[in-house]
C-alpha positions in Angstrom: 0.0 0.0 0.0 1.6 3.3 -1.1 -0.4 6.3 -0.3 -0.3 9.6 -2.1 2.1 12.1 -0.5 0.2 15.4 0.2 1.6 18.7 1.2 0.3 21.6 3.4 1.8 24.9 4.3 2.0 25.9 8.0 1.3 29.4 9.3 5.1 30.0 9.3 5.3 29.1 5.6 7.0 25.8 6.2 5.7 23.0 4.0 4.8 19.6 5.6 4.4 16.3 3.8 1.7 13.9 5.0 -0.3 10.8 4.1 -4.0 10.3 4.9 -6.5 7.4 4.7 -10.1 6.9 5.7 -13.3 9.0 5.6 -12.4 12.8 5.6 -15.3 13.3 8.1 -14.2 10.3 10.2 -12.7 10.1 13.6 -9.5 12.0 13.4 -6.2 10.4 14.5 -2.7 12.0 13.9 0.3 9.7 14.0 3.9 10.9 14.9 6.8 8.8 13.8 10.1 8.3 15.5 13.7 9.3 14.9 14.9 8.6 11.4 11.5 7.6 10.0 8.9 9.4 7.9 5.1 9.5 7.6 5.4 6.4 5.4 6.4 4.4 8.5 2.7 4.0 9.2 1.5 2.8 5.8 1.1 -0.8 7.0 -1.1 0.4 9.9 -3.2 2.5 7.6 -4.1 -0.5 5.5 -5.8 -2.1 8.4 -7.7 0.8 9.9 -11.5 0.9 9.2 -12.7 3.8 7.0 -14.5 5.4 9.9 -11.0 6.4 11.2 -9.4 9.4 9.4 -5.7 8.5 9.9 -3.1 11.2 9.2 0.6 11.0 9.5 3.1 13.8 8.7 6.8 13.8 8.3 8.5 15.5 11.2 10.8 18.5 10.8 14.2 17.7 9.3 13.1 14.2 8.3 12.1 15.4 4.9 15.7 16.3 4.2 15.1 20.0 4.7 17.4 21.3 7.5 16.7 25.1 7.6 19.2 27.5 9.3 18.1 28.1 12.9 15.8 25.1 13.0 16.1 23.0 16.2 15.0 19.5 17.0 13.9 19.3 20.6 10.7 17.6 21.8 9.0 21.0 22.2 9.7 21.8 18.5 8.0 18.6 17.4 5.1 19.3 19.8 4.7 22.8 18.4 4.7 21.4 14.8 1.8 19.1 15.8 -0.2 22.0 17.0 0.5 24.0 13.9 -0.3 21.1 11.6 -3.7 20.6 13.4 -4.5 24.2 12.9 -3.5 24.2 9.3 -5.6 21.1 8.7 -8.6 22.6 10.6 -8.6 19.7 13.1 -9.7 21.0 16.5 -9.3 17.7 18.4 -7.9 14.3 17.5 -6.6 11.0 18.8 -2.8 11.5 19.0 -0.6 8.5 18.4 3.2 8.6 19.0 5.4 5.7 17.9 8.8 5.1 19.4 10.5 8.4 20.1 7.6 10.2 18.4 5.7 9.4 21.6 7.6 12.0 23.6 6.1 14.8 21.5 2.7 13.1 21.6 2.5 12.7 25.4 3.9 16.3 25.9 1.2 17.6 23.6 -1.5 15.7 25.5 -0.2 17.1 28.8 0.0 20.7 27.6 -3.0 20.8 25.3 -5.6 18.5 26.9 -8.6 20.1 25.2 -7.2 19.1 21.8 -6.7 15.4 22.6 -9.5 12.8 22.2 -7.2 10.1 23.3 -3.5 9.3 23.6 -1.9 6.2 22.0 1.7 5.3 22.7 3.2 2.5 20.6 6.7 1.2 21.7 7.3 4.5 23.5 9.9 4.2 26.4 9.2 6.0 29.6 12.7 7.7 29.2 15.9 7.1 27.2 18.5 8.7 29.3 18.2 6.0 31.9 19.1 3.2 29.5 22.9 2.6 29.3 22.8 0.9 25.9 20.9 3.8 24.3 23.2 6.4 25.9 26.3 4.5 24.6 24.8 4.4 21.1 24.1 8.1 21.1 27.6 8.9 22.4 29.6 6.5 20.2 27.6 6.7 17.0 24.6 9.1 16.7 26.5 12.1 18.0 29.3 11.5 15.5 27.3 11.2 12.4 28.2 13.3 9.4 26.7 13.8 5.9 26.0 11.8 3.9 24.6 9.4 6.5 25.6 5.9 5.3 23.1 3.3 4.3 25.2 0.8 6.3 24.4 2.8 9.5 20.7 3.1 8.6 20.4 -0.7 8.1 22.2 -1.4 11.3 20.2 1.1 13.3 16.8 -0.1 11.9 17.3 -3.9 11.6 18.0 -4.2 15.3 14.5 -2.9 16.2 12.2 -5.7 15.0 11.9 -9.4 15.8 9.5 -10.8 13.2 10.3 -10.4 9.4 9.1 -7.2 7.7 8.2 -7.1 4.0 11.4 -6.5 2.0 9.9 -3.8 -0.2 8.6 -1.9 2.7 11.9 -2.1 4.5 13.8 -0.8 1.5 11.4 2.1 1.2 12.0 3.0 4.8 15.8 2.8 4.3 15.4 5.2 1.5 13.3 7.5 3.6 15.8 7.4 6.4 18.6 8.4 4.0 16.8 11.8 3.6 17.5 12.7 7.3 20.5 15.0 7.6 23.2 14.1 10.2 22.4 17.2 12.3 18.8 16.0 12.8 20.0 12.6 13.9 22.6 14.2 16.3 20.4 16.9 17.8 17.2 15.0 18.1 18.8 12.0 19.7 20.6 14.3 22.2 17.4 16.1 23.1 15.5 12.8 23.6 18.1 11.6 26.1 17.3 14.7 28.2 13.6 14.0 28.4 12.6 13.3 32.0 10.1 10.9 33.5 7.4 11.3 34.6 7.7 15.0 33.6 4.1 16.3 33.0 2.3 12.9 32.5 0.1 13.6 35.5 -1.5 16.4 33.4 -2.7 14.0 30.7 -6.5 14.1 31.0 -7.4 11.9 28.0 -7.7 8.1 28.1 -4.5 6.5 27.0 -3.5 3.2 25.3 0.0 1.9 25.7 1.1 -0.8 23.3 4.4 -2.6 23.3 6.2 -5.7 22.1 7.1 -8.3 24.7 10.6 -8.6 23.2 11.2 -4.9 22.9 14.5 -4.1 24.7 14.0 -0.3 24.5 10.4 -0.1 25.8 10.3 -3.3 27.9 7.1 -4.5 29.7 8.4 -3.3 33.0 9.2 0.1 31.5 5.7 0.3 30.0 4.0 -0.6 33.3 5.9 2.3 34.8 4.7 4.5 32.0 1.1 3.4 32.3 1.1 4.0 36.1 2.1 7.6 35.5 -1.0 8.4 33.4 -4.3 8.6 35.2 -6.4 6.6 32.8 -4.2 4.2 30.9 -4.5 0.7 29.6 -1.5 -1.5 28.6 -1.5 -4.1 25.8 1.6 -6.3 25.3 2.2 -8.4 22.2 4.5 -11.1 23.6 6.2 -12.1 20.4 6.9 -8.7 18.9 9.7 -6.2 19.2 10.1 -2.4 19.2 8.7 -1.9 15.7 5.6 -3.9 16.4 3.5 -1.8 14.1 5.8 -3.0 11.2 5.9 -6.6 12.4 2.2 -7.1 12.9 0.3 -4.1 11.6 -3.0 -5.9 11.3 -3.3 -6.8 15.0 -1.7 -3.6 16.3 -4.3 -1.6 14.2 -7.1 -3.8 15.6 -6.0 -2.9 19.2 -5.8 0.8 18.3 -9.2 0.7 16.6 -10.8 -1.0 19.7 -9.4 1.7 21.9 -10.7 4.5 19.7 -14.1 2.9 19.5 -14.3 2.5 23.2 -13.4 6.1 23.9 -15.4 7.5 21.0 -18.6 5.6 21.9 -18.1 5.1 25.6 -20.1 6.5 28.6 -17.8 9.6 28.6 -17.9 9.8 24.8 -15.2 11.8 23.2 -17.6 12.2 20.2 -19.8 14.6 22.0 -16.9 16.6 23.3 -15.6 16.8 19.8 -18.8 18.1 18.4 
């Protein structure tokens, strides 16, 4: 499934690329990808969402290959882009999904802008990264030293260690190509900023219901780590796919999409229906 790449201009005249599927008048959900990925990271998931969900994913700043002078790559920058994207798209409220490191911006947005969030979905999102020695070593030894052009060998090594079950070769090659667009400065500065994100930070301010999904074989967002994350959010449910890894939405998009859809339906149609708040 290859979706048409669309483009929208933000109020600050920056252009954002995005993909979209589902009924334009359906339940809105915006998906944020992780470091080194692009909006196409979610194409497998999009294939399995019902049409009643309007799924939209945009490529984060810098990940489209455009590294403008003065642009920074901190979590608050990605959070601000989400707000501007929603404004430009005319979306007042939406379910916000963050995958991997994209979850840091998603959860910060949910804490700071509760009236714009119908529900929060975190897929393979660690509680923190700075407390994980292997991640810190990788950032110090490799990510912080990257220079342009970023090698395909690095991208393959970085990506292939993140999933357990086989991923379709054509999809994987597409994602390698997408990752090659990301300038070295984006890798360096975004990874450094992610390590500085604290836990639990402002998670107690998240008012929306939350779904936390992880792979049982994920070494970055382990089950214990995810239980800690779930306990920091007032209304959170945790789902673990025992045989999947960090990129579980690549490994088994059908069942991950089913879990996300069930959560959205429960919140949208539940006793405290987000539908009526949205209208």
